[in-house]
Structure formats: C-alpha cells, structure tokens
C-alpha positions in Angstrom: 0.0 0.0 0.0 2.7 2.4 1.0 4.8 1.8 -2.0 1.8 2.3 -4.3 1.1 5.6 -2.5 4.8 6.7 -2.9 4.6 5.8 -6.6 1.6 8.0 -6.9 3.4 10.8 -5.3 1.2 11.0 -2.2 1.4 10.0 1.5 -0.4 6.9 2.8 -3.8 7.8 4.3 -4.8 7.0 7.9 -7.4 4.4 6.7 -4.8 2.7 4.4 -2.3 2.6 7.3 -5.1 1.1 9.6 -5.8 -1.7 7.1 -2.1 -2.3 6.5 -1.5 -2.5 10.3 -4.4 -4.9 10.8 -3.2 -7.2 8.0 0.4 -7.1 9.2 -0.7 -7.9 12.8 -2.9 -10.7 11.7 -0.2 -12.3 9.6 2.3 -11.9 12.5 -0.2 -13.6 14.9 -0.7 -16.5 12.5 3.0 -17.1 12.0 4.0 -16.8 15.7 1.0 -18.6 17.2 2.7 -22.1 17.3 5.5 -20.6 19.4 3.0 -18.9 21.7 1.3 -22.3 22.2 4.6 -24.0 23.1 5.4 -21.2 25.5 2.1 -21.7 27.2 2.7 -25.4 27.5 6.1 -24.7 29.1 4.5 -22.2 31.6 1.9 -24.7 32.6 4.5 -27.4 33.0 6.7 -25.2 35.2 3.7 -24.0 37.2 2.6 -27.6 37.8 6.1 -28.6 39.0 6.2 -25.6 41.4 2.8 -26.6 42.8 3.8 -30.2 43.3 7.1 -29.1 45.0 9.2 -30.9 42.4 12.9 -30.1 42.8 13.8 -26.6 41.6 14.0 -26.8 37.9 12.3 -23.7 36.5 13.1 -24.7 32.9 10.7 -26.9 30.8 11.7 -30.5 30.5 11.7 -30.6 26.7 13.1 -28.5 23.9 10.8 -26.3 21.7 11.1 -28.9 18.9 10.2 -31.8 21.1 7.2 -29.9 22.6 5.9 -29.1 19.1 6.3 -32.7 18.1 4.3 -33.8 21.1 1.6 -31.3 20.4 1.4 -32.5 16.8 1.2 -36.1 17.9 -1.5 -35.5 20.5 -3.6 -32.8 18.7 -2.5 -32.7 15.1 -1.6 -29.5 13.3 -4.7 -27.7 14.7 -3.0 -28.1 18.1 -0.4 -25.5 17.2 -3.1 -23.0 16.4 -5.2 -23.2 19.5 -6.3 -19.8 20.7 -5.5 -18.2 17.3 -8.8 -16.3 17.0 -8.5 -14.5 20.4 -4.9 -13.7 19.6 -5.8 -12.3 16.3 -8.7 -10.3 17.8 -6.1 -8.7 20.1 -3.0 -8.3 17.8 -4.7 -7.2 14.6 -6.5 -4.2 16.0 -3.5 -3.3 18.2 -1.2 -3.2 15.2 -3.8 -1.3 13.2 -4.0 1.4 15.9 -0.3 1.5 16.3 0.6 1.8 12.6 -2.2 4.2 11.7 -1.3 6.4 14.8 2.4 6.4 13.8 1.6 7.4 10.2 -0.9 10.1 11.3 1.6 11.6 13.7 4.4 11.4 11.2 2.4 13.2 8.6 1.2 15.8 11.1 4.8 16.6 12.3 6.0 16.6 8.6 3.3 19.2 7.7 4.1 21.2 10.9 7.8 21.2 10.1 7.2 22.2 6.5 5.3 25.3 7.7 7.9 26.3 10.3 11.1 25.6 8.3 13.3 28.6 8.3 11.3 30.4 11.0 13.5 31.1 14.2 
C-alpha cells in the first residue's frame, strides 16, 4: 500500500495505514501462534512442577522442537493454532491502531515542520 502511494506521489492515508497494520498484525499472529502455544505449554509445566514441589527446575523438561512434536502427535496440526482467534482479535486491532497512529503523527509533524522551516 505504502509503495503504491509513494509511486503515486502521495502520502499513505490513515485508513490505508489502519488496514495495513491490521493485515500485518494478523499475519504476524498466525505465524507466531505455534511458538506462543509452546510457550504456554512450558509455563503450565513449570507451574505444575512448582505446585507439586518438584525439585527446583524452572526450565521446561523438553526443547521447543520436542514440545511441538508432542503437540502434533497429541492434537494434530490444529493443536499448534489453539487460541488463534482470540490472539488475532487482540493483535490485529492493536497493530492497526499503532501503525495508523504512527503514520498520522508522522504526517502531522512533517506538515508542521514544513510550515515552520526557516522560522526562528
């Protein structure tokens, strides 16, 4: 979107930035969700150990790769995408707001600076 706007000789609009941010955030949520699932499994495992007074080992017992293999064996590929909808409903809008706010402020400051250039 931004490259098209630059080719047309104009700045990206706030709605365009909002959509681009939402799409980017959603794609990022999809790509990183399997790692978030593994992290959650690790946190649960460590918490259960602490509750059961297992000797002090705050690290998870298996590697990320082993944990992913276990999730795939137990739940199939869908197991790595558990919780994707709530994550996307959080990350997509957050990125949309952040990117569009950044682009809006950048344009506002650029416009302000162009009016005050050379004024002491």
